[in-house]
N, C-alpha and C positions, 0 to 999 in steps of 0.2 A: 505493499499498500503506499502510496504518496501522498505526502498534503500541499494543496495549492498555497502559493505564497501570497496570491492576493485576492483572494476569498475564503469559504468557510467549506469549500470543498475536498474531499478526500476522493482518490481514485483508487481500484482494487481490479487485482486479473483474478479469473478464478479457473477452477478446473472444470467447470462446466461452459468454457470456451467464449464468457461474456468479460466485459472490461464495464465497471458501472461506477458510478459518480455518485457520491454520498453526502448530504448535508449533515456537517460537523454536528451544527446545533439544535438540530431535531432528529438526527441516526436517520432518517428517511433516504430512501433510493432516489435520486434526481433522474437518471435516465440509465440505460443500459445500452452499450455499444456493442452491436452484434455483427458477425460474419467470419472470424476465427472460425476454424475447423479444427481445432485441436485447442489444448489447455494452456491457458496464458502464464509464459513464465515471467512477464516483468510488464508494467507499464507506468511511463512516467512522463508527467505535466513539462509543458516549455517553462524558460523562467518567466515569460511575460502572459504565461495561463491562455495562452490562446491554442494551443495545440496541445494532444495527448498524442503519445507514440506506443502501440503494443509490438511486443515479439510475443512468438505463440510457437507450440511445439508441433503445428502444421508447416513449417521453415519459412515464413513469411514474416515481415514487419506492417503494422497498420499504422498512418496517418490519420488522428478523428479530428474534426473542429470541435473545440471543448465547447462551446455554446450552444451549437446545434445539435451534438452528438452525432454529424454526417462522417460518414467514412472518404477523407479526401483522396487517398492512395493505397492503395497496396503494394510492398514494396519485397519485389521477388529479388533471388538468384543463391539462396543457399540453398544446400542440398541435403541436409540435416536441421536438426531443432535451431531455433532462435533461444538461446538461454539467459542475454541479456541485452538491454539496451541503452542508450545514453543518447542528451540532448549535450550541446557543446552550450557554453556558457550564456551565447546569444542565440541559442534557438535557431541558427542557421544549417547545424548538422545533426545526424544522428549516428549513432554508431551502432551497431549489430555484432553481438557475437552469438559463435555457432558451434555446433556439436560435430560441423563437418570439418574443425579444427582449422577456419577463417575467420576472420574481422571483416567488415566492410563501413563505410561511411558514404553514407546517401545525402545530396542537397535537400534540404528542406523545400525550399520552393521550387524547384524544378523536377523533383523524387529522383531524379540520374543518381546512379552511383558512380562518386568519385573515385573511391579508392577500395582495393581489396588488399588485404595483408595477408600473407602466405608463407608460413615457416614453423608455427606449432608443429607437436607431432602428435597432439592428442586434443581433445576437447576444448574449448575457451569459456570459462564459465564467467569472465567478468569482463566488462571493458569502459576504459574511462578517458574525457578528454582532459589535457593540460587547461590551464587558463585562457591561454589565448586560442584555443582550438586549430594548432599548428600541428600538435602530437595527441597519439593516444598510449595507451596502456593498453595489454590484455594479460592477463591472470589465466591459465590452464593447466589442466589436469597433466600435464607433462612435467609438473614441477616448475616452470620459470613464470618468468613477467618478461613480457619483452615490449619495447618502447619504439614508435613506428612514424615516421614524416608523411603525415597526412596526402601532401600535396602529390610526393614523390611514389609513395606506397614502399619508402625503403623503410629496412630495421637499422635500427639507430643502435639499439644497447641489446643483449638479451641480458637479463639479471637472474643467474643461478646460484643456489645457497639453501633455497628448500628442498627437503629430501622426500615430500608429496605432493599432492596436487595443491596449487591455489585458487583459494576462490573468491579473491577480494583482493582489491588494488584501487589505491589513490592517491594524486597527488595532492599538496601543500597550496596551500595560496599563492605562493610565489613559483610555483610549476617547476622547482630546483630539488624538490623532495618528494619521495614515494613512500608510502606504506604499505606494506601487504601481509595477506592472512592466510595462513595454510592448514593443511589437515594432517602438519606434522607440529599442531600446537605450539606454531610457532606465529610472531610477526616479525618482519625484517622492515628497517628503515634502510630505507636507500638515497644517499647522496649524490652532488649532481648528475643528477639525470637529465638535465639539459643540455650538457655537452654535444658538441658535434662529432662524438665518437661516431664510425658508420663501421656495420657489422659486413665483412666482404662477403 
């Protein structure tokens, strides 16, 4: 579930394939967003509250108008379940992470795929943008976190050290540090992750 930043709404994704908007004050369902053919893995709200994005086990993402509840576009490209989605801080790009071992960045305005990140050996469970939206980090069951350049789809850094699946990662506000959480029962803090080091 995710709480709206500018209203009293909360958005949830469900095993019944629906995305629902709820009124926090009354506890009542405002609207159901229907169209996915598989359970919802994640649902997020853009920072201006105008858009909702959902990722599903049906291998797709959807963009919704948060006010009307209408589906703006269905985003395809993944060949396996979509496990996570995330807007950049301006709401102009959407990142999807999938069990197909890839992540994708879509342009929200055109709904076209801008970048595809290939290199993880197992499913990607989490993806996040840095504060500028120029880079993304992906956390994978292959025990690594990888940092990518959005414009070129280039791998910048592979962060190795966890001994089991990595389920979570997040940049700090400056974008120069990243924290990761793993099934190995540890969190790791990575410094200087905004360097220009390129992995050949």
